[in-house]
N, C-alpha and C positions, 0 to 999 in steps of 0.2 A: 503493500499500499504504501499511497506518498503520507511521509513525517508530517503529525499531527504535531505545529505548533499550540503550545496553551500558557497560561497563568494561574498560578498557585500559590497560594500565599504572598501575594506580590512581587513573584519571581517567577521569570520568563524559561520553558520547559519546551523538549522538541522530543518527537518520538521515534523508536530506531524504524527501521521498513519494514521489518518480517519481525514477526510473534517469536518470543522465546519459550511459549508453551500457549495450551488453552486449557479455560477451565472447565469441566464437567459441573453439573450441577448437584448439589446435596438438598443444600437447603438455602434461603434466603433467595433476594432477588434482584443482586448484581445482573444478571444475566439481561435484565430489562435497562438497562442503564451502560452510558458507556462515560470513560472520562478515567482521572487518576485515581490509583486507589494501592493500599500496602496488600500485600503480596506476603503473610506468612507461611512457610512453608517447613511442616512437622515431616521427621523421620519417625521411625521406630524407637528411637531411644528419647525421644520428647517428654519432658515431665508433663503434669498437671499446667495447660497455658492457661485453663483459667487464671490461673496464681502467676503464671510467670507474663504474659500480655504486659501490664502496665510495665515492667522491667524492662521490655524486649522493646517498649516505644523510648524510654530513656536513653536507654543503649545507643539504638539506632541515631536519636536526634545529635547524641553528642558525638558520637562517631564521624559520621558522615553530614556534608555540605549541602548534600546534593538533597534529600528528603526535608520535608518543613511540617510544621505542626498540622495543617491543614489537608494534607494527606491522608492524613489518620479518621478523616471523615468518614471514609469506607476502608474496609480491615476484612479480605478474604483469608480464612483459616482454612490452609489447602493439606493434601498428604497425596503425596508420586504415589499412585496403586501400584500395586504387588511388591510392595515392602513386606518384610517378612513379618513381620507384626504391625497390625494396626492401632495407632492412636487413638484409645476411649475419651473424648470430651464431647461434651455437647455444646460447644462453641464450634466444632468443624463446621464448614460450609461445604467445602469444593474439591475435590479432586484435581491435581493438574495430568493432565495429557500432554504428551512431547515425542509426537513421530518424527523419525527421523532426527530429534534434538537430542545430545547430552544431557543425562540427567544432571551432572554434576556443574553442568552450568547454570544451573536454576539457583538463585539462593532469595532470601528472604529480601524484601529491600519495595520501593517506589517502581511502582508501574503506570501503564498505561494498558484500561482494559477496553475492548470493541471486538463486539462479534463472535466473545468469547475466547479473543483473543487476549495475549498477557503481552505485551511491548515493555520491550527498555525504555528509560527518559533521558537526557541529557538533560543538566542545567546548562542555560547559556550564559557564560559569562561577557561582561564586557571588557573589549581588551582597551583600557583605559589611557596605558602606557605605550599604545601603538604598538607593541613589542612584535607581535603575528604579521604573517602573511596574510593565514587562513587557520582554522581549522578542519580536524578529519573525525571521521569516523571509521572504524574498521569494518568490514566489506561481511555479511555474512554467508556469502555464496561463492567464498575462494575454495579451490582444490587444494594443492600442496603448497603455496607457500600466502601467504596474507599478503591481501589488497590493501587496500585504502580508498575512498571517498572524500574531493574536499567539500568543504559544509560552504554553502556561499555565504559573501558577507564579512561582518568583522564580527560577528557574535564566536564564542569558541566554546563547543559542545563538550560539555565533563559527563564522564558517565558516572554513579553511588557506586561509593566505595564498598558498600554492600554486595554487589554486584561480585563481589571476588574473596575465595577462601585467604587465609591468613595466607605469609608466607612463610619459605620453607627453606632449608638448606640446597632443592632441585632449582626451586624457584623463588629467591630471594628477592624478584623484586618486583612480585605478583601483586598488582590492582595499585602498584604503584606510577603515578602520571609524570610521564616524560614530551619535552617539545622537544622537536628536530631541527638547527640550524637549516638555515636553507640552501645548505647545498651538498645536504646526502640525498640521497634518491628514496623515494618510498615509493611504493607499485601500485599504481593508478595516480598519481597526482603530476601533477608539472613541478619541476625546479627550475627557478628563477636566477638564482645568483644572484638576486637583485637587480636584473637586466631584464628591463619587457623584451627585447629583441630576442634575448638568450632563451625565456620561456617560448618565446611564440614559435623559433625553429625548431628547439627540443622535443617541444609537445609534450602529452600524457609519457611519462616512464615506464617500463615493462617491469622493472627487477629492483630490487631495496638493497640498500647500502649492507654487507657485512656488518658491520658495526651496530646496524639498528638493528638486524636480525637477531643479534647477539640479546639485546634488551627485549626482542619481543620472546624471544624463547626462554629470558630470564622472566617471564611473566609482565614485564613492563607495559602501560595501556599509551598509545602515542596518541596525545590528543592536537597536533599543531605542527607548523612549521615558522619557523622565526626568522625575522628581518634581518641577515648581513649584509654590511657593509658590499659595495658590490666587487663580485668575485672573489668575494674574501680578501680585501686589499685595504690597508691603510686609508679611512678616509674621518674627517672633524664633520662634526652633525652640519655644519654650512655647505662643506661639500657632498651632500646625497642630492641626487636630482631624479631619476626614475621612481623611485619609492622616498616617503620620509624618513629621515632618521628614528627610529624608538626612543622615550623619552626616561631619561632617570630615574627612577622611581626615588631616590635619593635625597634629604635634604629636601630644599623649596621647588623640586621636579627640572630644574635648571642645567644640573650637573651635566655635561659633556659627559655618555656615556661609555665611548672610548674603545674601539677596536671591534674589529669585523665581529664577534660574535655578542656583539652589541646586544642585539634581540634578546637572545637566549639568557643573558645576566638578568637583563629587565625583564623580565618575566621573571623570573626565579626570583628575585629581590623585590617586586612588586606583589606579586599572587600569591596566597596562603596557599590555593586550591593545588596548585603546581608543586608536584615535588623534585622534578627534576628538571636538569635542559643539557642540550650532548650542543658542541662546538666543534670548530677546527683552530689550532694554530700555528701560525708559520710564522709571523715576528711578532706576537704578544696579542693575539686576537682573544686568548683567554685569557692570559694575565691580566691584563689593561684594561677590559671590564669587570672582572672579579672585584681589581681594588678598587675602580672606581666607583661600585655599584656594590660594595660591601657583600660580599656572598664569597663561601666556600669554589675555588676554580682550579682546575689542573693543566697544565700543559705537560703531558707526559712525554716515555723517554722515548726520542726517538726511534721508528722500528716499531714500538710496539702494536701499534694501529695499524688494521689492515682499511688500506688507501680505496678500494677498489669503490664506486658506487656513490665517490663523492668529489663533487668539482674542484680540481687539483689547482694550486698556486706552484710550488715543487715540489716532487717527490722525495728532494733530499732533505727538507723541510720541515712540511706536512705530518701535524698530528692530529688525534682524537683526544678533545677533550671535555667535559662536564662540571655543572653549575650546580649547586644545592644550598643550601640553608643551615646545614645541620653536619659536626663535622661525623659524626655517628651514621647518619643516613649515607652519608658523602663514602665515609668507609666501605662499607655494605655496597655502593656501587660501584664503587672500585675493584671491589674484589669480585662481582658478578663478571665486570667488563671486559678488564684487563685478562691476557690467557700468564702472563710470566709472573711472579711473586716470589720475590726474595724475602727469607726470614732475617732481618739485620740488627743489633745491638747499635748506635749511635753513642758514642764518646768522645767525640770529638767535634768542634765549635771553633767553625770559621766567622773571623770577625774584619771585616773589610770597613774600618771610619769612616773614610773621604766620602761614601757614600749615604752615611749615616748624618755628617756634618752639613749635605747640601738642605736640611728640612728646619724647620723653625723652633725653635723652644720647645712651646707644646707637642707636639711631632716626637722631638730626641727624646724628651722623657718618657712619652708611651711606647716608644719603642725601645730605650733602655730597660726598662721594666720588663719587657716581654725576653728582651735577650737574657735578663738575670734571673728569669722563669726558667729557660731552656740549661743555663748554668746548673742549677738547682736539681732540677729535675737528670741531668748525667752527673751531678755531682765531678764536674771539671770545669775549669775557667778558658776562657773563651782562647783562641790563637790567634791575634792580630795578623792579618792577612792580607800581602798588597798582590793579586795576579801579575802587575807588569813583572817586579821585583822577582816572582818564582820564575818568571817565563824567561827570564834574563840571567836565572843561575840554573835553570834544571832542563831546561828544553833543549830539544834535538837542533841540531842548524834550519834554518835561519835564526839562533836566539840571540843572534849579534844587530838583531831588526826588532826595535823598539815592538812590542806586543798591539800598540794600536796602529802604529803603522802597517805594521803586517797584516791587519784583519781590517783596515782600515776601507775595502770598499766591496770584501769577502761576502758577508751576507747580503749586500744589494747586488749583487753580479750573479749569486746562485737562484736569488728570487724573482728577477726583474728578467732573466732568463727564458726561467723556467714558466714565469708569468703567462711574457710574450709568447712563446712556442707552445705552449699548450691552451690557447686561445685562438689560435693561427686558426686553424680544421675549424672554427665557429664563425668565425669571421670573413673565411673564405663561403663556406656553406652560405652564411644569410645572405653576401654579395648574391653568390649567383644566384639565388632562390627573388632578389629585392632590387637588383642593380643599384647598392645602394651598401652605403659601409652601416654596421650597428652601430645602435647611438652608445655609446658607453659617457658615465662620467667624466667631470673633465681629471680628476686625480686620477681616474685610468685612464684614459689619454695620453697622460704626461708620464703614467707607467709604462704603457706600451710603447710609447716613442724612446726612451731609454731604454727600452727592452730590445726595441729591433737595435742597436746600437750595438748591446755587448756581443763581443765575437766569441764563436767556438773557442777559441787561445784564451782567453780570459774568462771564461765560464770553465777551463778543466783547469785552468789555474785557481782559481776559488775553491774546487772542489780538495784540490791536494793542499789549499791553505785549513781548507776545514779539516780534512784528515788529520793532520799534522796538530790543530787546536786539541780536539778530542785526544788524540795519544798524548797527547801532554795533560789532560786533564784526567783523564784514566789513572797514566803512569804517576805521577808526579804532584795531585792535588784531591783528587776526592777517590780514598780508601775508603775500602765497604763499610768503616764507623763513621765516616766524615759527615757533615752538615755545613751548609755555608746560611747563615740568614740574612736577608737584606730588605730592606724598607722597598714595599710596593706601590705603584703609582707616582703619582707628580708630589713634588713636596709642597706645591700649590693648587688648589683645586684649580678646574680648568671649568667654564661655560661654555653653554653649545650658543649663546647669541655670539660668539666673539666671533669673528672673520677672521680668519689668520692669513688672507690675503691669497691671491691665482696660487697655482699647484707649482707655477718655477718661479716662488718666493717660499712656499710652506711646504710644498711635496719632497725636497729631498730627506729630511729626517724621517720621514715616514717611511723612505724607501730604505732605511736602516744602515746608509753610509756614516762613516765615523765608527769609532769603537761603542757600545753602549751597557751596563750594565748589568744587562740579562742575556750575553753571550752565551754565558754558560750550560741554557738550554735551549737556546734559539739558532744557536751556530753549534755550540757542543754535544748537543742532544741530551742532556740529562733532566730528570722530570724537576719540575717546581710547583711548587704547591702553593696557593695566597691563601693568606688564612687573617679573617676583618678581628683585629684584635682589641679597636674601641673606636673613640672617632675626636671630631678637634670641633670646637664651636668655631663658628665663623659667618662673618656678618655677607651675607648674600650684595654681590654688588647688581644683579637683575632684580629681586624685591625688595632688598632691606631688610630682609629680615635676618636674626639671626637663625643659623639652623644646624646641626651636626653633620660635619663630612666624615664620612668610612675614613678608618685610617686601618692599614696591612702589612703584613710582613709576606716578605716570600721564602721559603722554605727549599734548599736543593741539596737535592742526595747523590748518592752513587747509580749510574743508569742501569735500568731493570729495579730500583730497589722501589718504584711507586706505592704499591699498597703498602709496606715497610714505613715509606715516609707520613703517609696519610694515618696509619695507625701511630707514628710517634708521635704527631701532630695532638692527636687523641688522648694521646696519655697527658704529656705538657700543660693541655688547657684543664685536664679534670685535677693532675696534683698539683697543680697554681690555683684552681679554685676559681678559674676562668668562667663563664658562658661558654656552651658548649654548641650554641647555635644563636642566630639573628632573627628577627622577626622578617616580616615584609612591610613595606612601606614605607615612611619620610626616614623611621627612629630605625635603627641599628638592633638598640636595644630598652627594656620599658623604661621610661621613663620616672627615676627615684622620685618614690611618697618624700612631700616635707612635711 
C-alpha cells in the first residue's frame, strides 16, 4: 500500500509500505477501525498481563522516542498462534498471523492498523541542522542483500526502538540508528558526494559499500545519508554551492562545522534520536568536525577500512571513521566495525608542548588537566617530544633535510593527484552526455586545477616520502606502548559567516601544503581519536551571546591499535571522573545547578 502519514500526540508519523503481520479477531472491535495501535505480543512464557500491562506501558514510553501516550488509546493484546502453550488471560484480544514473515521480527510496540494488517510506523524528525541529504527506509522486498528507498522531502523517518531485540555479541549494533555520509553507496539510493551533476550521471546505485554492509550485519538501522563537502574535499561553510552547508549545533549555532564529514558530525551532535554516524577522513574530515562539534570521532589506522563502494579522494590516504556522543557506545561500534584489533597496554605518553602553547590560557588549563589525568592513569610522567628533532637525530636519509621541508608538499601532492584522477572519468562521462563540464564548487575547481599540474614524478616522489615518514614513526616514535596527546581543533573558534576569500587566497592551506600538526595520522597512517574534554566560555561575534565552545584533544597510538586506543580513552575518563558522554544540542554537558 501507499504510506500513510498521520499525527499522534502532536507528532508526525508515516507507515511502512507492507504489513508486518495480520490480526485475527478473538475479541474486541479493533477490526472496525484503522489507525494507530499498540500491539502487545504475548509468548508462551508471558506472566499475567492483567498486572503487567501498566508496567509495560511505562517501560515503552521510557525506552522509546517513537511511541507516545496517545498510541495507548487502542491496545491489542496478541499472541502468535501455534505457540507451545497458550497464555491464559481475559485481556487476550487477537492472534497474529504472519504468512511469509519471520515471527522473530515481530515485537510489541507502536503500529498502524488497517484492513487486518499491522504496519510498522516511523516517526518523522525535522532536520533542523540541515545535516541530511535525505532519510531512508529499508525495503521489505529485498532478496539476498539489503536495499533501501529514499524518503522524499526533508523529514527523516525513524523506526521504533521497540522493534528490535537487545544487542548481543553476534549483533552488537542491533537496533542502533546510524546515518551514512553521502560518499558511501547505499543500494537503491543515489550517491551525490554533494554534487548535483555527479548524482545525475551516476543515478541509483545497485550495491552497498562493504563498510555499510558490516554495520547492517551487526544489526544497525540505517536512517539516512548525510551531507558532505563536495567530493569529500575541504571547504569552509561559505564555499558550499550545490547544497547548503550543515549547521553546527553547538554554541549559538553559527560555529563553522569544519570538514567534509560535517553532516555526520552535525547529526550526532544535534540529534539525541541518532546513535552514530559514519564518515570518511582524508585530510581531517573526521577529526576536524569531531573537535568543532564536540563529539567522539576517529580517523582509524590507514588500511583498516575497506574502501570499495566509497567515492574516493586518494586510496593512499582515505579512511572510514565514525562519530558518537558516548565513549562506551563508541567502543562498541569500533569493535563491531574494525576487524584488526590489538590488545595494548600504554605506559609512555609523548607531549609536544609547542602545540599546546598555541591555545589561549583558559584552553591550556583544561588541556593540561587532561594530560595530567592521563599521567595519573598510566602512572608515568609525560615525555617531552619534538618530532622535528627526533627526525633529525634518528630518521634514515634524508634526515639532513628538516622534516617540515621534507614533507612540505607530500600530503598535498598525494591528495591532489588522487582527487583529480579519480574524478576525471566522471567529468569525461558527464561531458559526453551533456556537452559541458559538470559544475563543481569553487574550492573543488581550484583543487582539480592544482591536481592537473601534479606530475607522475611528483606523485611517486610524494609516495616515497610518505613511506619514509611512516617507517620513521613506526621504528622511532610509536612503540606498542606509546600514545601522543595533542589539542584538537583550532585555537580560536571559527564562524560560518566569515568568508575566507576566493580559493586562490584561502585554498592552499585546505590542500595541506606545509607541515601540519596532525600528519601523524593524515600522512603517517596512525589512528587518531578525538575526545571532547570540556568547553571554553566565549562571546560569539555573530549573536553577541556568551556561549560554551567545545574543547577537545586528539590521542594518537601505534598502527592497528584503534580499539585499544578507544578502550584506553574510556578507562582514563572513568578513572578521572570525567563525563563518559556529551549531550545533543547547544551544550555538551548539563548546566550546573546554582
